[in-house]
C-alpha positions as CSV (number, residue, x, y, z in Angstrom):
1,M,-8.8,-32.6,-55.4
2,A,-12.1,-32.0,-57.2
3,V,-14.8,-29.7,-55.7
4,K,-17.8,-31.6,-54.5
5,D,-21.3,-30.8,-55.5
6,E,-24.2,-32.7,-53.9
7,S,-28.0,-32.6,-53.7
8,C,-30.5,-34.0,-51.3
9,T,-34.2,-34.0,-50.7
10,I,-35.5,-32.7,-47.3
11,N,-39.2,-32.5,-46.6
12,G,-40.0,-32.9,-50.3
13,R,-37.7,-30.1,-51.5
14,Q,-34.5,-30.6,-53.5
15,Y,-31.4,-28.8,-52.1
16,Y,-28.1,-28.4,-53.9
17,V,-24.7,-27.3,-52.7
18,V,-21.3,-26.8,-54.2
19,Q,-18.3,-27.1,-51.8
20,M,-17.2,-23.7,-50.6
21,A,-14.1,-22.0,-51.8
22,P,-11.2,-22.5,-49.4
23,E,-11.1,-19.0,-48.0
24,R,-14.8,-18.9,-47.2
25,A,-14.6,-22.5,-45.8
26,I,-11.7,-21.6,-43.5
27,V,-13.5,-18.5,-42.1
28,L,-16.7,-20.6,-41.4
29,Q,-14.6,-23.4,-39.8
30,L,-13.0,-21.0,-37.5
31,K,-16.4,-19.5,-36.5
32,L,-17.7,-23.1,-36.0
33,M,-14.8,-24.1,-33.8
34,K,-15.2,-20.9,-31.7
35,I,-18.9,-21.4,-31.2
36,L,-18.9,-25.2,-30.7
37,G,-15.7,-25.5,-28.7
38,G,-17.1,-25.7,-25.2
39,A,-20.3,-27.4,-26.3
40,I,-18.6,-30.4,-27.9
41,G,-16.8,-31.2,-24.7
42,T,-20.0,-31.1,-22.7
43,L,-21.9,-33.2,-25.2
44,A,-19.3,-35.8,-26.2
45,P,-19.6,-38.0,-23.1
46,A,-23.3,-38.7,-23.7
47,L,-22.6,-39.5,-27.4
48,T,-19.7,-41.9,-27.0
49,P,-20.1,-45.5,-27.8
50,N,-21.1,-47.7,-24.8
51,S,-22.2,-44.6,-23.0
52,K,-24.5,-45.5,-20.1
53,T,-26.4,-42.2,-20.5
54,D,-30.1,-42.8,-20.9
55,G,-32.6,-40.5,-22.6
56,M,-32.8,-38.1,-19.7
57,G,-29.0,-38.0,-19.5
58,R,-28.7,-37.3,-23.2
59,T,-31.3,-34.5,-22.8
60,A,-29.3,-33.1,-19.9
61,A,-26.1,-33.3,-21.9
62,M,-27.8,-31.5,-24.8
63,A,-29.0,-28.8,-22.5
64,G,-25.5,-28.4,-21.1
65,A,-24.1,-28.3,-24.6
66,I,-26.6,-25.6,-25.7
67,S,-25.7,-23.7,-22.6
68,A,-22.0,-24.0,-23.4
69,L,-22.7,-23.0,-27.0
70,F,-24.3,-19.7,-25.9
71,S,-21.5,-19.0,-23.3
72,N,-19.1,-18.9,-26.3
73,A,-21.4,-16.8,-28.6
74,T,-24.4,-14.7,-28.7
75,E,-27.7,-15.8,-30.3
76,E,-26.9,-13.4,-33.2
77,E,-23.5,-15.1,-33.7
78,V,-24.9,-18.6,-33.7
79,F,-27.7,-17.6,-36.1
80,G,-25.2,-15.7,-38.3
81,L,-23.2,-18.9,-38.6
82,I,-26.3,-21.0,-39.4
83,R,-27.3,-18.4,-42.0
84,D,-23.8,-18.2,-43.5
85,V,-23.7,-22.0,-43.9
86,V,-27.1,-22.6,-45.3
87,S,-26.9,-19.6,-47.7
88,T,-24.2,-21.5,-49.6
89,A,-26.9,-23.9,-50.8
90,K,-29.7,-23.6,-53.3
91,V,-33.4,-24.7,-53.2
92,D,-35.7,-24.5,-56.1
93,G,-32.8,-23.1,-58.2
94,A,-32.4,-20.1,-56.0
95,R,-29.7,-19.3,-53.4
96,I,-31.2,-19.9,-49.9
97,A,-32.5,-16.8,-48.0
98,V,-33.5,-17.9,-44.5
99,N,-36.6,-15.6,-44.3
100,E,-37.9,-16.8,-47.7
101,H,-37.2,-20.5,-47.6
102,F,-37.8,-21.6,-44.0
103,Q,-41.2,-20.3,-43.2
104,G,-44.0,-22.3,-41.6
105,E,-43.7,-26.0,-42.0
106,F,-40.2,-25.7,-43.4
107,L,-38.6,-24.0,-40.3
108,A,-37.2,-27.2,-38.8
109,D,-35.6,-27.9,-42.2
110,L,-33.2,-25.0,-41.5
111,Y,-31.3,-27.2,-39.1
112,R,-31.4,-30.3,-41.4
113,V,-29.9,-28.2,-44.2
114,F,-27.4,-26.7,-41.9
115,F,-26.0,-30.1,-40.8
116,W,-26.1,-31.4,-44.4
117,V,-24.1,-28.4,-45.7
118,L,-21.6,-28.8,-42.9
119,G,-21.2,-32.5,-43.9
120,V,-20.6,-31.6,-47.5
121,N,-18.1,-28.9,-46.8
122,F,-16.3,-29.9,-43.7
123,S,-16.3,-33.7,-43.3
124,S,-12.8,-34.2,-44.6
125,F,-11.4,-31.4,-42.4
126,F,-12.9,-32.7,-39.2
127,G,-12.8,-36.4,-40.1
128,A,-15.3,-39.1,-39.3
129,G,-13.6,-39.9,-35.9
130,G,-13.3,-36.3,-34.9
131,L,-15.6,-33.3,-34.7
132,D,-17.5,-34.4,-37.7
133,G,-18.4,-37.7,-36.0
134,L,-19.5,-35.8,-32.9
135,L,-21.5,-33.4,-35.1
136,D,-23.2,-36.3,-36.8
137,K,-24.1,-37.9,-33.5
138,F,-25.3,-34.5,-32.2
139,R,-27.4,-34.1,-35.4
140,R,-29.0,-37.5,-35.1
141,T,-29.7,-37.0,-31.4
142,M,-31.3,-33.6,-32.0
143,L,-33.4,-35.1,-34.8
144,Q,-34.5,-38.0,-32.5
145,E,-35.4,-35.5,-29.8
146,L,-37.4,-33.3,-32.3
147,A,-39.2,-36.4,-33.5
148,S,-40.1,-37.6,-30.0
149,Q,-41.3,-34.1,-29.0
150,A,-43.4,-33.9,-32.2
151,K,-45.1,-37.1,-31.2
152,Q,-46.0,-35.8,-27.7
153,P,-49.0,-33.4,-27.6
154,P,-48.5,-30.2,-25.6
155,A,-49.5,-30.6,-22.0
156,S,-52.1,-27.8,-22.1
157,T,-53.8,-28.6,-25.5
158,P,-55.0,-31.8,-27.1
159,S,-53.2,-33.3,-30.1
160,S,-54.0,-31.5,-33.3
161,G,-53.6,-34.4,-35.7
162,A,-50.8,-35.4,-37.9
163,Q,-47.3,-34.4,-36.9
164,S,-44.3,-34.2,-39.2
165,T,-41.1,-36.0,-38.2
166,P,-37.5,-35.2,-39.3
167,D,-36.3,-37.0,-42.5
168,A,-34.2,-39.9,-41.5
169,A,-31.9,-39.6,-44.5
170,V,-30.4,-36.3,-43.5
């Protein structure tokens, strides 16, 4: 089987990734399964087809999934996984370094790149009907929540003008 290499544009920047070597991919898959294990079971019912869960129910399910996620791992472990995954990609010809490439307006792109790199590297392992499908639904739900929150002005301050929304293609 050939190694995949892919590129995509997120927030006007071109990202490029080559599929991970098997040993690195397996280690990251195991970390991913450890960290996401309990969270997927909590989130899955709200994301299944024909689910009667409304927006509030999805938000509650996401909150439960995030709580489960952090019961399985510390913040440092979760961030370490995100950093390890995104650092396999390049932007502007350079290997990604989180502190350099995701400052200011690009911070939300960290999660978009994370989910994109996961899709490039792990989609065949998890399969569209398995964890990969749930991750994709989780990613889309998170992006929709981010977009809806970006459109709502904070309760204590007036709206400050144009708001960015997540790219729909990622």
